[in-house]
N, C-alpha and C positions, 0 to 999 in steps of 0.2 A: 652228600653234596646238597647244599641248600638251594632251593628253587626260588627264583625271583618272582615276587607276587605279580599276578596278572596286571597288566597296564603300567607297571613300573618301567622307567627308562634308565638305562645305564649312563655313565658319564658321556657327555657330548663333546665332540671336538670343537676347538675355537673356530667360530664362524664369523669372519670379518664382514661378510656380505650382509649379515643380519644387522650389524651396527650401522653399516652404511645405508641400509634401507630404513633406519629409524627416522622419525620426524626431525627436521632440521633443528628445532629448538632443543630437543633432547641431545642431539649430537653436539651442538655448540656448548651446552652445559657440561657434557662429559669432557670435551676437549679442554675447557677452561679449568675444570677441576684437576685434570691431569697436569696441566701447565703449572698451576699453583703448587701442586704436590712436588713437582720437580724443582721449582724455585726454592721451596722450603728446605728440600734436601740439600741443595747446593749452598745455601747461606750458612755462615758460621753459627754455632750455638749461641743462643741468647740475643740474636739480632732482632728477631720478631718478638714484640712484647706479648706476655701471657694475657689471656683474657682477664679483664678486671684488674690488671696490675696497676699499682699506684706509683707515682713518681717518688724518688727518694725523699726522705724527710727533709723539709726546708725548701724543697723545690716545687711543691704542689700548689703554692700560692705565693704571690708577691709579698715582700717584707714590708710593704707600705700600705697605708690605709687611705691615702689620698688619691685623687684621680690621676690616671695616665702616668703612673710611675713616680709621682711626686712623693716627697717625704717631709716630715716636720722635725725640726730641732728646737728645743725649748731650753734656754739657758741665759747666762749673764755675759754681756760683752766685757771682756777683760782688757783688750787692747784695740786701738784703731791705728792701722798702718798708714792708710791714706784715705782719699775721699770715696773709695768704693770697696775697701777690704777691711774686715775686722776679724778678731779672734773671739770665738764664742765658747764659753766654758759650759759644757753639758755634763753634769755629774762629775765623774773623774776624768773625762776626756775633753780635749781641746779640738775645736774645729776651725779651720781657716775658712772664712765665708767671703765670697766675692758677690757683691750685690748684683743681681740680675738686671739686664736690660739697660744699664747705665755705664758710662765711662767718665771718670773724673780726671781733671788735669793731673799730670804726673808730678810727683814730688821728687826732689833730688836724692841721689844715692851715692854713697862713698865719696862725698865731697863734690860731686858733679851736680850742676844746677838742673832743676826741673823746669816745669812750665809755670808761667804766671798763674796765680790763683791755686797752685798745687797745695801749698800749705794752708791757705784759707779754706780750701775744700776739706782737707783733713780735719781742721779745727771745727768746721761746721758739723761734720759727721760725728766727731767726738762729743760735741755739745748735745747732740740728739740722743746718743746711745751709750756712751762710755759708762760702765758700772751699772747699767740698767738691765732688767730682765726683758728679753725680747722673744718673740716667736718667729722662727725662720721657716718659711715655706719654700722648700728646695726642689730643684728640678733634676740636677745631675751634678757630677764632678767634672772639673776641667783637667787639662793636662798637667796642672800643678797640684792636683789632688785637693783643690779647693771646692767647697760646696757652693753651688750657684743658687742663690736664694733671694726671695723678697723678704725684707725685714719688716715685721709688724709690731707696732706699739699699740697699747690700748687706745681705741678711738682714732678716728682720722685716717688719712691716707698712709700708704706704706712709706717707709723711710726712703726707699728708692725714688718715689714720686716727689717727696719733699726736697730731696737733693736737687732734682732737675728743676722743680718749680722755683726754688730759691736762687737758681743760676749757679749752683756749685757743682754741677755735673751735666754731661750731655746725655741725651738719649743715644744709646749705642746702636748706630745705624751702619756700622762698617760691614762690608761684605753683603750689600743689598739686604740689610736688616736681618741677617741670619741669627744675630744674637738678641734681637728685640722681641721679647715675649709680650710686653705690656705696651700696646700701641697708644694708650692714653698719654704716654710720655712725649709723643710728638707734639701734641697740642700744648702740653705744659712747657715744653722747651720754647715753643714759639711765643708763649705768653711771657716767659722770662726774658726772651730776646727783645720783644717789643718794649718791655719796661726797663731794659738795660740793667737787669739785676745781676749781681755777682760777676761772673766772668764775661758777661755780655756788655759790661762797661768798657771792656777793652775794644780798641778800634778794630783789631783783626784777631779775634780769638782763633786758636788753632785746635782742630779736633785732636784728641789724644792719640788716636790710632795713626793719624798722619804724622804727628810729632814723633811717635816711636819709630816709625819707618824711616823718617829723615835722620833721626838720631843714630839708628843702626847703620844707615848708609855712611854717615860721617865717622862712625866708630867712636863716638864720645859718650856712650851711655851703656 
C-alpha cells in the first residue's frame, strides 16, 4: 500500500461557503462566466460567430464606391420616355432611370391626355441627352425597379437642374420633400417661375403629383 507524502491533501469536498466568502468582484465574474456558458449551450449550433470569422463572400463590403450607398452607371441614353425618365444602355444591360428630385408634367398614355407641357418636357429632355453618353449618380431603386439618379453631362449643372431651371420640370416636393435630395432645385424653380419659363407660362400650372392623384380619383388615367 502506497503512503501519501507528508503534507499532501486528499480530494476535498465541494465547499460552497468558500465561494460565497470570495471577494464580490471574483464572485460576479464567476457567475457571469457560468451564465454565458449556459447561454452558449442552449443556443443552436452556428448561432454565435467564430472568433475572427468573416462575412460570406460579397457581403463583407458594399458593392458601391460612392458615399452612403450611392452607385454610378455610365452609358448611353437610348430612349426618353418623358420629362423625367430615360433608358440607359450600360454595356449589355438596360437600366430605366428616373431623374432624382424632379417631377415632370405627365405625358398621355394609351390615347389618354396628359398634362400641359408634358410632351414639351419630354422633347426638352430628349434634346439634352438622347443618344449621348452620360454619367448617372444613383441613390436607390424605386418600386418600379427604376434607378433613381442625377444625370451628369460633361461640364455644367446636372440634367435634373437644367430641367427645373428651364421650366420643364418641378422640384419634387411631394410628401414634405421626402423625394428631394437636391435642395438647390427650390431656388432654380423659383427663378423659372419668376421668369415664366416653360410650364410657368401657364396661368395655373398643376403639380404632377397632384394631377396624378386627381386623375386616379377620376379613373381616367
